[in-house]
N, C-alpha and C positions, 0 to 999 in steps of 0.2 A: 519686632518685624510686624508690619501691618499685612493681614491676610486680605485677599481680594474680596470685595462685597459690591454687589450691584447697587448702585445710587438710586435706579429708577425700576420700578416694576413695569416693563413695557412689553407689550407682545407686537412684534413687527411683522408678523406672517401676513397680515392684511395688506401692509404697505408693499410687502415683498413679492407676493404672488403675482405672476404674470408679467414681472420686470423683465423684458426682453422676449417674452412669449406672446402668444396669440390670445390667451384667455387670462381671466382674472378680473378684479373689478372692484370699482367703488360703488358705494350706495348711489342711486340715481339722485341727481340734485332736486332740491325742492321746487325750484323755479327755474324756468329755461334762462340759460345765459344769453348774453347778447351774442349775435353773429360775430363769427371771427373777422377781423379787418386788420389791414396792415397796421403794424405798431411802429412808432418811431424808435430808432436806436435807443437802448436804455441810457440814462443819463446817471453817471456815477453819484452814488449817495455820499453824504458826508462820513467820513471814518468816525467810529466812536473815539471818544477821547483816549489817547493813549496811556496805557498804564506805565509806571516808572519802570525803566528798563532794568534797574539793579536793586530795586527795592523788593523786600520779601525774604523769605528764609531759604538759605542755601541747601541744595541736595546733599552736599557733602557734610553738613552739620548734624551730628546725631540728634541734637534738640529738635530739629525739624520732624523727626520721626518717633519722638519719645523715648529715644535711647539707643537706637540702633539704624545705621545706614543700610538700605536694602541690599542683600547680597545677591549673587548670582543665581539664577533660576526662581526668583521670587516673583510672586503675583501681587502687584503693588496698586494701592489706591491713594492718591495724594491726600494729604490731611484736609478735612473739610474746612472750607472757607480761607484757605491759605494761597498765597502765590509763592511758588518754589521756583527759585532760580536754579537752572541746571548749570552748574559751574564746574562739574567734572564729567567725564564720559563713564557712565555706571556700567558695571557688568551686565551681560545679557539677561534680560528679565523673562520670565514666562507670560507676563501680560502687564499692563499699565492702564489704569483708569484714572481720568481727570474728572472729578465730580463737578456737579452744578455748584457754582461759587468759588471753585478752586480754579488755579491757573499753573501751568508750567511754562517758564519763559527762559529761552536759551541765553546763557551769558554771552557776551562779545568776545568769543574765543573758539578755536577749533575744537569741535565736540562730535561725539558719535554716541547716538542713542539706539540701542538694539532691544527688541522685544519680539515676542511671539505675535503680539497684537498690541493695538493702542485704541482705547475708547475715550472720546472726548465729549463730555457732557458740559464742561466748563470751558477753559481757553488753553489752546496750545499755540505758543508763539515763537517764532524765529524771525527776528528783526521786526521792523514796523514800516508801514507805507511811507512815512516821511523820513525814515532813518533805516535804510536797507542793511541787512546783516552784512557785515565786512569780512568775516572770517569763513571757515569752511564747516559746514554742518552736515551730518548724515543721519537720517532716520532710516534704520535697516530692520525689515522685518524678517525674523527667522522661522524656521519650520521643523523644530525638533519634535514637534507634537502635531504630526499630519492630521488634517480632517477636523479641526476645531470649528465650532460655529458659535461665534461671539454675538450675542444678541441677534441672532438671525442674519448676520452680516458675513457669516462664512469664516474661512480661515485666512490668516495672514492679512488682516484688515487694520488699516487706519480709518476707524469709523467716527463720524461726527454726528452725534444726535442731539439736537437742541443746544449745540454748542457753537464754538467759534475756532476756526483753524486759520491762523495767519502765517503765511510762508512769504517773506520778502527778502529775496537775494538781490545781488547786485545788478543793476540795469546793465545789459550788454546789447550789442548790435546782434538782433536775432538772426537775420539772414541778409544776404546781398546777392550779386550776380557776378559772373566772370566779365572781364574786360578784354580777355583775349583767350583764344582757343588753348585749352590745356590738352596736350596730346598724350596718348598712352605712352608710359615709359617716363614722361617728365615728373618732376618732384616740385614743379612750381606752379602756383596759382596766381594770376594778376587779376585783381577785383576791380569793380567799378567805384568803391570808395575805401578809405583806409579803415580797417576795423579795430576794435579795441581787444581783439584776441590775443592770445599769448601761447608760448611754447607749451605743449602738453594738452592744449584743448583738443577736443574731438569734433569733427565736422562731418556734415552729410553733403555730398556733392552729387546734384541730379543727373540722370541720363538726359541726353539731349538726342537720342535714337530711338528706333521703334521698339527696342528691347528695355523694359522697365529694370531688368536685372543689372543694367550697366550703372545703376546708382551705386556710389561707393561711400564707405566710411573711412576717413582718413584722419591722421593726427598731425597737428601743427608742430614743426620744429622751432620755427622762429617766425616773426613778422617784421617787416620793414615797409612803412608807408602802406601801399596798395599791394605789396608783393608778400605771398605766404609761402613758405618753404616747408614742405611736407616731410615726414619722417620716412616715407617709402614711395616708390615710384607708383603712377597711376596704371591701373589695369586697362582703362578704356580712354578713348578721346572724348572730351566734353566741349561742345561749341561754345565760343565765346565772342565771335565777331558780331559787329553791328550789320544788319541787313536792312537795305532800304528799297522799296518798290513803289515808284510813282510818289516819292516823298513821304510815304508812310513807313514807319518802322514795323518791321516783322522781327519781334524780340524772340530769339531762340537761345539766348545766352543761358547757361546752366546757372541754376540757383545754388548758393553755398549757404548752408545753415550751420549754426553754432549749436552742438549737442551738450556741451560741458556748462555747468552752472555751480555756483559756490554752495548752493543747498541741494542736497541729494536725498530724494525719497525713493526707496525701492526694496527689493528683496535681497538677501544675501546671495552669493554666487551659485549656490545649489539650485536655484530656481532655473539656471540654463538648462540642467538636465531634467528637472521635474516638471518644468513649464507650469509651475504653480507660483505665479509671481505676486507680488504685493499689490493691494488695491486700495484706493482712497473711496470711501462712500460716504456722502453728504447727505444728510436726511433731516425731517422734522423742521424745526424753526431755527435751522442753523445758518451760519454765515461763513463762507469760506473765500479768503482772498489769497490766491496763489500767484506768485509772480518770482520770477528769477530762480525757478527751481528745476532740477533735472529729475525726471521720473524715469527709472530704468529697471528693468527685469520685473515688469508690472503686467497685470492682467492674468487670468488663470485660464488655459486651454480648455476649450469644449465646455466652459461652465457659464450658464446664465447668471447675470448680476455681478459678475467678478471682473470689473473693467478698471483700467488703470485710474482713471478719474472719472466719477460717476456723481452727478447731481441728480438726486432721487426724490421726486415728489415734494419739491420745495414750494411749488406755486410760484408767485411772483418773487423773483430774487434779484432785485437791482442792485442790492449792496455786495453781492458776490461777484467774483470774476477769476478767471483764469488767462493770464496775460504774461507774455514774455518768458514762458517756460519752454523746456524741451522735453519730449517724451520718446523713448526708443527701447527696442528690444522688449516689445508688447507681445503676449501670447494671446490677447484677445481685445481687439479694438484700440481706440486711443482715448476718446473722451465721449461719454455718453451724457446726453442731456435728456431726462426723463421726468414728465410731468413738471417742468420747470421752465419758467419764462422770464423774460427781461434780463437774462444773464449776458456777460461780455465774455467772449472768447477771442482774444487778440494776440496777434504777434507770436505764436507759438510754433515750435519747430517740432516735426515728428519724422521718425525714421525706423524702418524695419519693424512693421507691425502687421497683424493678422486680422482679416476681416475689415468690415466698414470701419473707418478711422474716427472721423468726428460725426457723430450719429445722434440725430434728434429722433427720439424713438416712437412715441405713440401717435403723434399727430395733433396734440393739443399744445405743443411748445410753440409759443410765439413770442415776437417782441425781442429775440435775442440778437445780438451784435456779433456776427462771426466776421472778422477782418483781419487782414494781414497775416494769416497763418500759411506756414509752408509745410505741406504734407508730402513726404516722399517715401517711396518704396513700400507700398501697401500690398500684401500678399494675399492670394487666394488660399484657402484651406487646402492642403495636400494630404489626401487619405492614406498615401503611403508613409507619411510622417506622423500617423495618428491623429490628423487634425480634421475635425468635423465641422461644417458650417452651422452656426447657430441658427440662422434663417436661410431659406433657399437663395435669397439674393446674395449672401455672403459668397457664393461660389463664383460671383464676378464682383468683387467688393468695390466700394467707393471710397474716394478720399473725404467727401462730404456727402452725407445722406441727410437730406431736408425732408422731414415728414409734414410740414405745413409751410405754405409759401410766405405767411406773414412774418418774416423775419429778414434781417438784413444780412446779405452775403455779399462782401465786396473786398477786393484787391487780396484775394487769397490765390494760392498756387496749390495745384495738385499734380504731382510729378511722379512717373513711375508706378503706376496703379495697375494692378492686374484686373482691370475691370474699367470703371467709370469714374472720372474726375469728380464731377458735380452731378449728384442723382436726386431729383425731386421725385421721391417715391410716395406719391400721395394716395392715401386711402379715400374711400367715399366718407367714412366717418373715422374718428380716432379708433385705435385698436388697443389691445392690451388692458392696462388698468383704466384707460379712459374710455373703453368701449361704450360706457353707458352715456358718453357725451354725444348724442345723436343730433344734437342742435348744432355741431360743428361740421362743416363741410369743406375738408381741405381742397378738393378737386374743384370748389367753385369759389375759393377764398382768393381775394385780390393778392397779388405779389406785392411783398414789402419792398426790397430792393435787390436786384442782382446786377452788379456792375464792376468792371474792371478785374475779373477773375481770369486765371490762366490754367489750362490742363494740357499736358504733353506726355508723350512717352507712355501710353497706355492703349486701352481698347477704344474707348469713346470719351469724348471731353465732357460734354453736357447732355444729360439724358433727362427729358421730362415726359416720363411714361413709366409703365410697369410698376404701377403702386401695390401696396399690400392689399390681397383679398380681405374679406370680413374677419376670417379667423387669424390673420396677420402672419401666417405660417409661409405663404407662398405669394407671388406677384400675379398680377393680372394686368391687361391692357388698361391704362389709366387715361382718361380723357380729360385734360385741364382746361376747364372753361370758366374763367373768373367773371363774377357778376357782382354788382354792388351790395346786394343783399343774398349771401351765399344760401340761406334757407329757401329763397324763391329763385328757382332756376330761370324764371321769366324776367327777373329785374334786370336793369341795364347792364349791358357788358362793359367790362373794365379791361382795357389792354394790359397784357403782361408784357413788360418791356425788359428783354434780356440785353443789357448794355454793355459794349465795349469788351466783349469776351475775345480770348485768344486761345486757340487750341491749334497744336501741331504734333506731327509724329504720332498720330492716332491710327492704329491698325483697322478700325472700323469706321468710326464717324467723328468728325469734329462736333457736330451737334445733331441731335434727333429730338424733336418736338412733336408731341402728340396733344391735340386740343383745338382751341378756337381762340382767335383775337389775340395771337401773339406776335410779337415784333422782335427780330433779331437784330438789333441797332449796332452799326459800326464795328461789327465783328472782324477779326483778323484770324482766317483760317488758312493754314499752310501745310504742305507735306502730309496732308491727310489721305486716306484711302477714299473717303468721300468728305467733302466739306461740310455740308448741312443737308438734311432731308426733313421736310415738314409733313408728318402724317396728320395733316391739321386742315383747318379751314378758316378763311378770312385772316390768313397770316402772312407775314412779309419778312424777307431779308432786306434790309434798308441799309444803304451805305455799306462801309466796310470793303474788305479786301480778300480776295480769294487767289491763293498761289498754289500751283501744281507742285513745283518742286523749286526749292531754294538752293543755294549753294552748300547749305548744310544737309550733304548728301548721306551722312551716316557712315556705317561700316557694314557694307553689304553682306559681307562673310558671316556676319552675326544674324542676318534676318531669319534664316532657316535652323538656327540652333535651338537648343532645348533649354528652357529656363529652369528654374528651381523645381525640383520634384519631377523633371521630365516633362514640365508643360510646354506645349507646342507654341513656337513663335514664328508664324508662317510669314514668308516673303509676302509683303502686301501687293506687290505689283506684278502678278504673274500674267500670263497672256490672256487668260479668260476673264481678267478683271480690268475694267476700264476706270481709271482714275477720274473723279468728277468734283467740280467745286461745288455747285448747287444742283441737286436733282429734285425735280417735281415727283410728287407722289399723288395722293388723292387731291384735297383742295376744296376750295378755290385758295391757291396760294400764288405768290409772286416774288420775284427778285427784283429790286429797284435801285438805281443809282449806285451800284457796286462796281469796283475796279476788278478785273481779272487778269491774271499773269501767268505764263509759264506752264501752260497745259499743253505739253507738246507730246504727241503719239512718238513711241519709239519702237525699236525691234522687239522689246520686252512686252509692251502693254499699250493699249489705246489710252486716250486722255482728252478730256474736253471740259471746259468751263461750266457748261450747262448740259444737263442730261437728264435721264429718267431713272427711277428705281428699277434695277434689273430683276428679272426672274419674277415678275410681279403678275399675280393673278387677280388683283383686286381693281375695282373701277377707278377711272380717273376722270378728272374734269378737264375738258379741253378749252375751258376759259382761262386756265392758269396762264400766267402772262410774264413776260419779262420787259423791262423798260429801263432806259437811262444807263445802260451798261457801257462801261469804257474798257477797251481791249488794249492793254498795255505793250503787247508784243505779237509775234505770230502765233499766239495760241489757237489751237482748235476750238471753234466755238461750240459745236454740238458733236455728240456722238451717240447714237442709239444702237445697242447690240441688237443682233438679230433676234427676233421674237421666239420664244420657245413654244412648242406645240400646245402644252397644257396650260400656258400663262395668259389669259385673256388681256391682262393690263398690258403686257408688252405689245399686244397687237393693236392697241387703240391709243398709245402715246402720241399726244398732240399738245402743242402750246402756242400761244399767240405772242407774236413779236410786236407789241403794241406801237412802238415808236421807230422801229427799223434798226435798233442798236445791236440786233443779232444778225438778221438777214440782209440789211441795207434798204428795206422798203417796209414802211409802217404798215400795220394791220395784217401783214401775212402770217400764216401759221406753219410751224414746222411739225411734221408728222412721220411717224414711221409706219403707218397703218397701210396694210395691203388693200384695204376697203377704199381708201381715198387717194393714194399716191398716183393713181393712173390717169387723173383728170388732166384735160388738156391745158389748164392754167396751172399745173404743178410742174416745178423745176426739180428734177433730182440732183441732190448734193451728194455724190458718191463717197466723198470722205467723211461725211456726216452719217452715212447710212440711213438717210433720211431724204425727204422731199419738202420743198418749201411751196405752199399752196396759197391760193386766194380762197375767199369763201369764209362762211361762219359755220361753226361746229358745235354740236351739242352731244351730250351722253343719252344714248339710246339703251333702253333696258326692257328685259322681258322677265316676268316672274310666273312661277306656276304656284298660285295662291293655295293650292290644296297639298302643297309639301313635296310634290314630285319633281324630278330632275329633267327639265326640258332638253338638256344637251345630250350630244352635241347639237348646236344650233348653227345652221349656216345663214350668214347674213349676205345678201348679194345686192350689189348696186350696179350702176351704169359704167363704173371704172374699175371694178375688182370685188373681191369677196373675201370673207374671213368664216372660219369655223371656230365656235366658241364653246368652251367646256362648262363654264359657270363659276361663280364665287365660291372659294373654299368655305368650309363649314357645312352647309347642307346642300350646296350646289343647285338651289331652287331658281337662282337668278343669273341671267347672263346679261352682259354689259359691254358696249362698245362705242366708238366714236361715229358720228354720222354727220354729213353736211346738210345743212338746212336747204330746204327747197329742192331736194332731190327725192326720188322714190327707191325704196328698198324692199327686197323680198325676203321676208324671215321665215325660215323653215326649221321648226324644231323636230327632233327626232321622235320625241314622244308627245303624246297628246294630253290635254287636261280639261277637266269641266270648267275651269276657270283661269284664264290668263289675265295677268295685269301687265300693261305695257306702257311705255310713255318715253318722254325726253325731258330733260330738266337743265336748269341753269340758264335759261334764256328770257326773253322779253315778250310781252303782249304782242301778238300778230305774228309770231315766228311758227313756221309750219315744217311739217314733215310728213311725206307720203309713205305708206307701208301697205304690204300685201301678205297674207298669211293663208296657208291651206286650211280649210274647215270642211270636214265632212258633212256638216248640217249646218244650216243657217243659225247663228247665235244671237243672243241678246247682248246689247252693249250699253254701257252707261259711261258717263263722262266724269272725270275728277272724283273718282271713287264712288262706289255704289252706296246711295242712301236710300232712295225709293224711286219710284217711276218718273220723278220730276226731271231728272238728268239723264233720262234714257234717250239713246241716239235713235233717229228715224232712218229708214231706208230709202235710198234714191237710187236711180239708174247710174251706172258707171259713168257714162258720159257727162252726168251732172255733178259728180262728186268734187270736181275741180273748183266748182263755183261755191261750195258750201263753206261754213265758217267754224267747222269742227263739232256740229251737231248731227252729222250724217255719216253713213257708211253705204257701201255697195257690196253685194253678194252675187256672184256669178260663177257658175261652172265648178263650184267646190272651192272657190277662192274668196277670201274676205279681203276687201279693199278699204283702206282708212285713210283719212286725212286729219292728222293731229294738229290742232291751233291753240297756241298759248293764249289763254282768255285774259280778259282785263284783270288787274291787280294780282296776277299770278306770274311764277316764273318758270312753270312747268305745264305740260299737258299729258294727262293720264286718262286712260280707258280701261275699264273691266270688261272682258270679253267672256261670256258665259254660255255653257251649253244649255239649251232650252231656256229656262228661267230660274237657274240655280245660284245666282249671285247672293251671298249672304254677308 
């Protein structure tokens, strides 16, 4: 009997510290790396020459072991330099090491290998890329000795350190969609293609309602053509009909994914109770080619670095892949790509997992191809079940967490996620073990590719915001502004194009983007609380289709039910919440050339194709615009809810209808502002709770430079007035929408030694007249104080109208101003200082 021995004297702590955490670190690079740029999808590398499948020493032959075949409970190391053919299912082992230069190759027969752990420094093979395994193989990790830590990889590990792991199961159809609705109580699925599935196979059937918990695991009884008969009736209805709006498909048909494979890697059944599952960890100079394999009872609850499949610090790994597999019953994530680039993650199916599923960790992972994966039923941790989030963001987990935009993400589905389908969680610099790579700037790195992806039955479909803070533990507002040279924020902008995205049945948003120079191109957004919001600038919703409500109305009785762990699933469409297709927020943003349908108000709730972010206290850009919109039915075009008293943004909501495709007249603006709506050239649209007005508008703002709170501030004009509270945070600035060419009286409640005020987003020659109370005559400077060269001169009030922005008037305790946008500028700004106190 051979006793266990370590073939390598390795210390892994330096590699492992910080994996999945906020700190840790590698030594600083000796020279700066090139700025991160989009990388083309990884090209498969040639496979190494396959070793003979049946040559070598048989496990069952005592001669292989020098006299005795390993017995139950043995800790085994393969003989040095030998290829051993696993020709029998050995008794459960206490551990198995495959040293460098040795290999374990499964014979072509039904086999089970059980061990507490397996460590691969040589080769472990089940099948080959050109000759997939044709029988049934199981690698099951036991846990009769809990708490082991094998080479720093922890307990119940299939570890690969400077070795090769080859798992090649039979190719199967990984997933498809329904071709007809499968109703609750039915035992039949009609698919859109004939699968190669068979009786006894296990499937995941995605929810098509707002409740992600309507995802089901079902068992195949038999298959005939495109008809699959199940072993038990369905609990829920799953939509499967074609929906067409204006010639465009709105595909809400449920995905059906295959969970069964003929190679199985996982933990024994006790893991369901302990929630300490098996995990595969690939490190060092390893290669892992994993396909046709079912990973089940995997991942370890509440434990960092113990993920089902974990590619850890491989660097560039174009020879490795994870494709055509299934992964389910995971207690901690699905696939973690950490410090590894140029990997391929393709055509995998996941179901019933906890926390972020497919997870690119630190932000230095680039060049990876993530394509054709079906992610279903991703759960948020439930403290009542002893589940703790590894990261703050795991409280609202994602199907796909992308930490660096320089990757290819295409044709994937995230269905039934207790959070976000696709989350670009971008840090300013990489975190964790990559924290020293301050030459990388994920928030300024160009987007590789995002196309053809689908998210449904969750909270938010696509979220580009809320990236990790510097310590990696929590998230912060993240502004994604890609440029040609990420290290130079002033280099040329690079548009980030999110193409052909579909989101439906999202209780929050189909899409939320924060940043600059984004294009959401040809998106199909249907049945969402809000289709898309851009907390963004110079960004556009272009082409595409927005649908308020499709024939897939779901099961309303379930909308207010409780999900697993008592998680609230509120009804999306209550009376206080107006459904919107595209909503303006800050900006400057636009919606162009889109088709809009089925936004009809009802007795339950309001609805509109276009609207504004509600309960908004933040500044807005009245140059936001709509153009080229096609209205396909009697949809309500606009609805602006009543402004809330402490929300200044609500009170300034205004956008331009550039070509008349919203209002019927090109160039008019739609506004909900009480300051503007009373003008004689405004027409009230009662159903919109808004007015349609001529004129040109700008954002007017006033700031207390000394840090005080000027509000409440009253702004009064010839046709109305508003009272402003200020922008949240420090409330030192108030902002509203004003009409150019008019005169407004601005009255702060509090006084300041220095006001800064102006209007922005306009063109040279644009003007605005203001008056403010001033107990003493101030000193004024134009376009930010520098020195006396831009100091304003005093003129008589009667002469102010003829000036060009270089003058002011002061009479009777009132300051009178004429702001004029100067040449080569798009703003007009004044500093107003008590005595000569500008600094």
